[in-house]
VMD Tcl script that draws the C-alpha trace (Angstrom):
set ca {
  {67.32 -32.52 23.81}
  {68.76 -35.60 22.07}
  {70.72 -34.91 19.03}
  {70.92 -36.29 15.50}
  {72.28 -40.15 15.48}
  {74.79 -40.63 12.70}
  {76.37 -44.06 11.67}
  {79.47 -44.07 9.63}
  {80.75 -46.45 7.03}
  {83.51 -46.67 4.96}
  {84.73 -48.57 1.51}
  {88.19 -48.54 0.49}
  {91.78 -47.56 1.33}
  {93.25 -46.77 4.83}
  {93.12 -43.22 3.82}
  {89.43 -43.31 3.68}
  {89.46 -44.81 6.79}
  {91.44 -41.96 8.33}
  {88.86 -39.63 6.98}
  {85.98 -41.24 8.17}
  {87.72 -41.42 11.60}
  {88.39 -37.82 11.50}
  {84.69 -37.01 10.63}
  {83.49 -39.40 13.43}
  {85.93 -37.18 16.14}
  {84.19 -34.00 14.64}
  {80.82 -35.18 14.78}
  {81.36 -36.44 18.39}
  {82.74 -33.28 19.57}
  {79.95 -31.18 17.87}
  {77.33 -33.42 19.95}
  {76.14 -35.50 17.43}
  {75.58 -39.05 18.84}
  {77.37 -41.67 16.98}
  {75.87 -45.43 16.68}
  {76.75 -48.31 15.45}
  {73.70 -49.65 13.27}
  {71.36 -48.02 10.49}
  {68.28 -49.08 12.38}
  {69.01 -46.88 15.27}
  {70.40 -43.85 13.12}
  {68.77 -40.80 12.03}
  {71.63 -40.40 9.17}
  {74.13 -42.87 7.43}
  {77.29 -41.57 5.85}
  {79.32 -43.37 3.69}
  {82.43 -42.54 2.70}
  {82.67 -44.13 -1.06}
  {85.65 -45.60 -3.11}
  {85.97 -45.86 -6.68}
  {89.14 -47.68 -7.63}
  {87.35 -50.67 -9.07}
  {83.72 -51.07 -10.44}
  {83.33 -53.47 -7.47}
  {84.11 -50.61 -5.22}
  {81.31 -48.44 -7.07}
  {78.59 -51.58 -6.81}
  {79.12 -52.11 -3.24}
  {78.44 -48.46 -2.34}
  {75.50 -48.55 -4.36}
  {74.40 -51.51 -2.62}
  {75.23 -50.30 0.85}
  {73.15 -47.13 0.43}
  {70.19 -49.25 -1.11}
  {70.44 -51.40 1.79}
  {70.45 -48.63 4.37}
  {67.00 -47.23 2.86}
  {65.60 -50.74 3.01}
  {66.55 -51.51 6.70}
  {65.52 -47.77 7.67}
  {63.09 -45.97 5.26}
  {63.45 -42.87 7.35}
  {66.96 -42.48 7.34}
  {68.96 -39.44 5.78}
  {71.43 -40.77 3.36}
  {74.72 -39.00 2.48}
  {77.62 -40.44 0.19}
  {80.73 -38.65 0.16}
  {84.30 -39.26 -1.28}
  {86.04 -40.69 -4.32}
  {82.92 -42.38 -5.96}
  {80.73 -39.15 -5.20}
  {83.67 -36.96 -6.68}
  {83.55 -39.25 -9.92}
  {80.03 -39.53 -10.43}
  {77.67 -37.38 -8.41}
  {74.55 -38.11 -10.44}
  {75.10 -42.05 -10.19}
  {74.79 -41.54 -6.22}
  {72.00 -38.99 -6.52}
  {69.83 -41.12 -8.54}
  {69.81 -43.81 -5.66}
  {66.37 -43.54 -3.92}
  {66.91 -42.33 -0.58}
  {70.04 -40.25 -1.01}
  {69.84 -36.96 0.29}
  {73.47 -35.37 -0.08}
  {76.46 -36.29 -2.48}
  {79.56 -34.66 -1.60}
  {82.88 -35.07 -3.58}
  {86.33 -34.91 -2.13}
  {86.58 -31.14 -2.26}
  {83.09 -30.66 -0.35}
  {82.91 -33.50 2.14}
  {84.91 -30.84 4.78}
  {81.49 -29.36 4.96}
  {79.58 -32.31 5.99}
  {78.71 -30.72 9.55}
  {77.44 -27.46 7.70}
  {75.52 -29.40 5.44}
  {73.83 -31.44 8.21}
  {72.51 -28.43 9.66}
  {70.85 -27.11 6.52}
  {69.34 -30.56 6.34}
  {67.54 -30.08 9.64}
  {69.87 -32.51 11.27}
  {71.06 -30.77 14.47}
  {73.41 -32.15 17.35}
  {72.45 -32.15 21.05}
  {71.89 -29.05 22.68}
  {73.89 -30.38 25.58}
  {77.52 -30.05 26.06}
  {79.68 -31.39 23.31}
  {82.15 -32.65 25.91}
  {79.07 -34.97 26.66}
  {79.12 -36.76 23.52}
  {81.08 -39.80 23.52}
  {82.04 -42.39 20.86}
  {84.79 -45.47 21.19}
  {87.24 -44.77 18.52}
  {88.98 -48.12 19.06}
  {91.44 -47.45 21.50}
  {94.51 -49.53 20.16}
  {94.83 -48.35 16.17}
  {94.22 -45.09 14.77}
  {94.55 -43.93 11.39}
  {95.83 -40.38 10.50}
  {95.84 -38.43 7.21}
  {99.13 -36.79 6.13}
  {99.06 -36.32 2.92}
  {96.63 -36.34 0.04}
  {96.31 -36.04 -3.74}
  {98.57 -37.47 -6.38}
  {99.66 -36.28 -10.01}
  {101.52 -39.73 -11.43}
  {98.32 -40.58 -13.58}
  {99.41 -44.21 -13.72}
  {97.38 -45.87 -16.53}
  {95.18 -47.72 -14.58}
  {94.68 -45.39 -11.81}
  {91.29 -42.94 -11.41}
  {93.16 -41.83 -8.03}
  {94.43 -38.50 -9.62}
  {91.26 -37.85 -11.19}
  {89.32 -37.62 -7.92}
  {92.15 -36.66 -5.75}
  {93.34 -33.84 -7.77}
  {94.71 -31.55 -5.10}
  {98.29 -32.63 -3.86}
  {99.01 -31.40 -0.40}
  {100.70 -32.43 2.77}
  {99.35 -31.89 6.55}
  {101.89 -29.29 8.42}
  {104.34 -31.17 10.52}
  {103.25 -29.37 13.47}
  {99.56 -30.42 12.96}
  {100.73 -34.19 12.64}
  {102.59 -33.97 15.92}
  {99.71 -32.36 17.56}
  {96.98 -34.99 16.20}
  {99.13 -37.95 17.30}
  {99.63 -36.26 20.76}
  {95.70 -36.02 21.00}
  {95.36 -39.60 20.04}
  {97.85 -40.92 22.28}
  {96.37 -38.89 25.24}
  {93.05 -40.64 24.26}
  {94.96 -43.83 24.73}
  {95.80 -45.00 21.20}
  {98.47 -47.29 21.15}
  {99.28 -47.46 17.35}
  {98.95 -44.62 14.62}
  {98.98 -45.59 11.20}
  {100.38 -42.86 8.80}
  {98.49 -42.73 5.33}
  {97.62 -40.77 2.26}
  {97.12 -41.13 -1.37}
  {101.48 -41.05 -1.68}
  {103.00 -40.50 1.52}
  {106.16 -40.94 0.17}
  {105.76 -37.68 -1.61}
  {104.96 -36.07 1.64}
  {106.62 -32.53 1.72}
  {105.65 -29.79 4.02}
  {107.47 -26.42 4.52}
  {110.88 -28.46 3.62}
  {110.24 -31.44 5.55}
  {110.02 -34.58 3.55}
  {108.83 -37.95 5.11}
  {112.03 -38.89 6.72}
  {112.03 -35.62 8.45}
  {108.63 -35.80 9.51}
  {109.26 -39.41 10.94}
  {112.14 -37.98 12.62}
  {110.07 -35.32 14.69}
  {107.14 -37.49 15.43}
  {109.54 -40.22 17.13}
  {111.59 -37.42 18.95}
  {108.40 -35.33 19.88}
  {105.58 -37.82 20.92}
  {104.69 -40.52 23.04}
  {102.97 -42.90 20.21}
  {103.50 -46.53 21.21}
  {103.50 -47.89 17.57}
  {104.04 -45.96 14.28}
  {103.02 -47.50 11.13}
  {103.34 -46.42 7.40}
  {100.38 -47.08 5.13}
  {102.01 -47.63 1.57}
  {105.25 -46.59 -0.01}
  {106.65 -46.89 -3.84}
  {109.88 -48.63 -4.24}
  {111.79 -45.49 -5.44}
  {110.79 -44.16 -2.03}
  {112.95 -46.30 -0.23}
  {116.31 -44.78 0.91}
  {118.98 -45.73 3.38}
  {117.98 -42.77 5.52}
  {114.49 -43.40 5.76}
  {115.56 -47.03 6.61}
  {117.84 -45.75 9.64}
  {114.78 -45.04 11.25}
  {113.64 -48.35 11.82}
  {116.47 -48.70 14.59}
  {113.73 -47.13 16.77}
  {111.38 -50.30 17.67}
  {108.45 -48.16 17.67}
  {108.39 -47.88 14.01}
  {106.25 -51.46 12.91}
  {108.86 -53.68 10.76}
  {105.87 -53.66 7.76}
  {106.36 -52.16 4.68}
  {103.57 -52.24 2.08}
  {105.33 -51.58 -1.23}
  {103.11 -51.12 -4.20}
  {104.13 -53.78 -7.20}
  {100.94 -54.26 -9.75}
  {103.12 -56.12 -11.73}
  {106.44 -58.15 -11.85}
  {106.61 -57.77 -15.69}
  {108.71 -54.82 -16.94}
  {106.65 -54.61 -20.03}
  {103.55 -54.44 -18.30}
  {105.01 -51.83 -15.87}
  {106.22 -49.69 -18.39}
  {102.64 -50.05 -19.99}
  {101.17 -48.91 -16.70}
  {103.22 -46.01 -16.40}
  {104.97 -47.04 -13.22}
  {108.06 -45.32 -12.23}
  {110.18 -48.53 -11.48}
  {111.32 -51.64 -12.80}
  {111.29 -54.98 -11.31}
  {114.90 -54.74 -10.58}
  {114.37 -51.38 -8.87}
  {111.77 -53.08 -6.75}
  {113.79 -56.04 -5.88}
  {116.76 -53.60 -4.74}
  {114.08 -51.78 -2.56}
  {113.00 -55.45 -0.98}
  {116.77 -56.24 -0.42}
  {117.35 -52.99 1.64}
  {114.55 -53.24 3.60}
  {115.35 -56.94 4.39}
  {118.84 -55.98 5.40}
  {117.62 -53.13 7.57}
  {114.65 -54.80 9.20}
  {115.23 -58.48 8.75}
  {111.96 -59.65 10.69}
  {109.87 -57.12 8.29}
  {106.87 -57.95 6.26}
  {106.74 -56.72 3.02}
  {103.18 -56.71 1.40}
  {101.79 -55.60 -1.93}
  {99.11 -55.15 -4.58}
  {98.97 -57.21 -7.88}
  {96.68 -56.47 -10.88}
  {95.84 -59.25 -13.06}
  {94.90 -59.05 -16.71}
  {95.96 -55.35 -17.31}
  {95.43 -54.41 -21.01}
  {97.91 -56.25 -23.41}
  {98.95 -58.59 -20.57}
  {100.07 -61.69 -22.53}
  {100.55 -65.30 -20.65}
  {104.39 -64.85 -20.83}
  {103.86 -61.39 -19.04}
  {101.68 -62.77 -16.53}
  {104.00 -65.71 -15.67}
  {106.96 -63.08 -15.07}
  {104.74 -61.36 -12.45}
  {103.53 -64.69 -10.91}
  {107.54 -65.83 -10.81}
  {108.41 -62.49 -9.29}
  {105.92 -62.59 -6.65}
  {106.70 -66.20 -5.70}
  {110.52 -65.36 -5.66}
  {110.00 -62.30 -3.43}
  {107.94 -64.22 -0.86}
  {105.53 -61.65 0.40}
  {103.67 -61.50 3.97}
  {100.54 -60.61 1.86}
  {99.63 -60.09 -1.52}
  {96.29 -58.09 -2.40}
  {95.15 -59.07 -5.81}
  {92.88 -57.31 -8.13}
  {91.59 -58.06 -11.55}
  {92.03 -55.36 -13.59}
  {89.07 -52.81 -13.81}
  {88.42 -50.67 -16.48}
  {87.90 -47.07 -14.96}
  {86.63 -44.10 -17.06}
  {88.74 -41.46 -18.03}
  {91.91 -43.43 -17.67}
  {94.49 -44.38 -20.64}
  {94.41 -48.02 -19.57}
  {90.62 -47.95 -20.73}
  {90.84 -47.05 -24.03}
  {93.90 -49.47 -24.44}
  {93.80 -52.41 -27.21}
  {94.16 -55.85 -25.87}
  {91.65 -55.68 -23.19}
  {91.90 -59.34 -21.29}
  {88.61 -61.09 -21.26}
  {86.86 -61.59 -17.80}
  {87.54 -65.40 -18.22}
  {91.23 -64.85 -18.26}
  {91.36 -62.38 -15.61}
  {89.31 -64.72 -13.31}
  {91.63 -67.39 -14.14}
  {94.64 -65.21 -13.51}
  {93.36 -63.71 -10.40}
  {92.76 -67.27 -8.93}
  {96.35 -68.27 -9.77}
  {97.57 -65.37 -7.96}
  {95.27 -65.63 -5.02}
  {96.40 -69.20 -4.43}
  {100.17 -68.12 -4.36}
  {99.29 -65.13 -2.05}
  {98.02 -67.75 0.39}
  {101.05 -70.02 0.04}
  {103.34 -66.80 0.55}
  {101.35 -65.45 3.52}
  {101.57 -69.03 5.18}
  {105.37 -69.57 4.66}
  {105.87 -65.94 6.12}
  {104.02 -66.72 9.14}
  {105.32 -70.26 9.55}
  {109.13 -68.34 10.04}
  {107.88 -66.84 13.16}
  {106.50 -69.99 14.79}
  {108.28 -70.36 18.29}
  {109.42 -66.84 18.61}
  {108.00 -64.44 21.18}
  {106.64 -61.15 19.73}
  {104.98 -58.21 21.23}
  {101.17 -58.25 20.32}
  {98.44 -55.37 20.51}
  {95.09 -57.03 21.34}
  {92.23 -55.38 19.70}
  {89.22 -57.38 19.86}
  {87.55 -60.51 21.24}
  {84.89 -62.99 19.72}
  {83.99 -66.24 21.06}
  {86.05 -65.99 24.06}
  {89.26 -65.76 21.56}
  {91.13 -62.67 21.34}
  {92.85 -61.39 18.27}
  {95.70 -58.77 17.70}
  {98.68 -57.93 15.57}
  {102.42 -58.07 15.88}
  {104.49 -55.28 14.78}
  {105.19 -57.04 11.34}
  {101.38 -57.47 11.06}
  {101.12 -60.94 11.73}
  {97.49 -61.64 13.03}
  {97.73 -63.39 16.56}
  {95.08 -65.28 18.34}
  {94.95 -66.27 22.07}
  {91.73 -67.32 24.33}
  {91.31 -65.47 27.52}
  {88.85 -64.20 30.06}
  {90.71 -61.37 30.78}
  {90.04 -57.76 29.30}
  {92.99 -57.61 26.96}
  {91.65 -54.77 24.46}
  {94.66 -52.36 24.03}
  {97.23 -54.45 26.07}
  {100.44 -54.63 24.38}
  {102.77 -57.89 25.61}
  {105.00 -60.76 24.54}
  {103.36 -63.83 23.12}
  {104.99 -66.86 22.06}
  {103.82 -67.71 18.50}
  {102.99 -71.62 18.60}
  {100.97 -72.63 15.35}
  {99.51 -71.64 12.27}
  {95.59 -70.94 13.05}
  {92.96 -69.55 10.64}
  {94.74 -66.22 8.70}
  {97.14 -65.91 11.51}
  {99.06 -67.66 14.38}
  {97.78 -69.36 17.93}
  {99.75 -67.56 20.53}
  {100.32 -67.87 24.22}
  {101.03 -64.64 26.44}
  {102.91 -65.61 29.25}
  {100.34 -63.28 31.43}
  {97.24 -65.42 30.29}
}
mol new
graphics top color blue
foreach p $ca { graphics top sphere $p radius 0.5 }
foreach p [lrange $ca 0 end-1] q [lrange $ca 1 end] { graphics top cylinder $p $q radius 0.2 }
display resetview
């Protein structure tokens, strides 16, 4: 007897991607058939994000689109938006189930309650391609920092870390599945702490006890950068890529945001990283138009980003989130001004990214190939430069030296010696 066919979709951060991947593995192991399209699925599960009002809108649109494309499909919304506002999602036509972060672990149980059962054949026969090169793994969840703009502490209240042994076991399983790169992620992985082991201790154990080819970290705070942590990058399996949250380069804005560092603290962290890993990509997030942000404060932030020379800058116009301190602050910046500042910062982001890539032209670097489109393969260096090359061979999940030759689209064009 054939089982229920399920398709999964994800919005938001790498933590959401890790949780969706984990759910996919559970569903496949239980005997559910995982498919790519809404049209061929019996169930559509959307892991939602609520960091901005745009993320909320995307979630509602995806659910409505799924219902229009397949009126018989069961719609299930899980995750942060589901946690923040169950009713907003439950009102959408066709939605059968809404599960917040504390309930989404019961998805398989709830599927059975809806009459959606797995195949009666052996679970081992249920196969799903996770993407054999990069896998996202949650090691930590929850945040209690309550930055002024951020809704995450309201929707991921429980602060917890995954035990070291479980992390090592999960990485071992992925390596056995053929995964070449594992990305460790969480709400705030720098706060990892399990039975006396911090993030540095965890990384030491992972590097010593697993055969993972590449290990990448999702995001850190500048105050979490230490000499002991950076010493670990002597092991070349650790990708020289640091996503270091900034949000603003203006100290007065950082103070209103209730961030726990100054621009000088941030710059010291950047200097330490570049000393320990000279080829490192430092990427960041910036909010434009935070309440009360003056033109002078924006210019401070703009100049800080320009001088730092980020490999990538993710730019977000400030989004008013219910229940956060910033939502009630005076001096809300107009949409017009936010749009103008966002566009200026995006232009700078493009220039910075191109300048970073330019520094590596003519250099040969290892690239992990991921996917092919129109005869052109793409993959990433350890410092997260996207590389393109043409080949008729199957390069999926192959890691090899590539000479970076020229700027191409959002990355560089490369020549692999074995092509």
